N, C-alpha and C positions, 0 to 999 in steps of 0.2 A: 282266329283271333285269340283263342286261349293260348296257343303257342307263343304269340307275340306279347300278350298282356301279362300272363302269370309267370311266376318264378318257375324254372324248369321242373323242380320236384313237385310243385303243385299242379302244373299243367299235365304232367305224366299221370297223376292220380285222376285227373278229370277225363283226359282223352286217351289215356293208355300210352305206355312206353313205345309200343310198336308204331302207333300213329304219330307220336311226337318225333320218333326217329325218321319216319318217312318225310315229314314236313322239313325237318332239319336237313336231310339229304337233298330234298328237292330244291330248297331255297339257298342252302349254304349259309344261312344266317343263324346267329345266336338267338336262342329262345329267351323270352322275358325281358328284352331290352325296353319294351314299352314301359314296363314298371320301373326299370332303372332310370329312364329319362324322367318319368313323373316324380320319382323320389328326389332326384337331383334338382329338378325345377322347383319343387316345394321348398328345398333347403337353400336355394340360391337367393341372395339379396336382390330385391327389386329397387333398392334405394341407390346403390352405387352404379356408376357407368359400366363397370366391368360385369356386375351382376346382371344388369339389364341386357347387355350384349350376350352373355352366356345363356340367359333365359330364352332369348330369341333364337340362338343356335340350337337349343334343346327342342324348341317348338319345330324348327325346320327338320332336325334329325328324326323326331318322333313322327312327323307327318310323312316323311319319305319312307321310314321303316314300316309304318302301318299300311301305306299304300301298296306295299309289296304283298299284302295279305288280302286285299280287297278284290 
């Protein structure tokens, strides 16, 4: 989960670069996307129709991404 949640530079400090690289190679996924989805979600308007649509897309993307690490 650290790989998925934290920015790569922070995750490498926590779990070590070797383990981070192993997870990256094993999954083929970009590390830290969970945080990126969270930050975009927070900054996206919940008032506009487009904003609500994007927020729902981000929830879906985040859920699918994190499920790969459970």
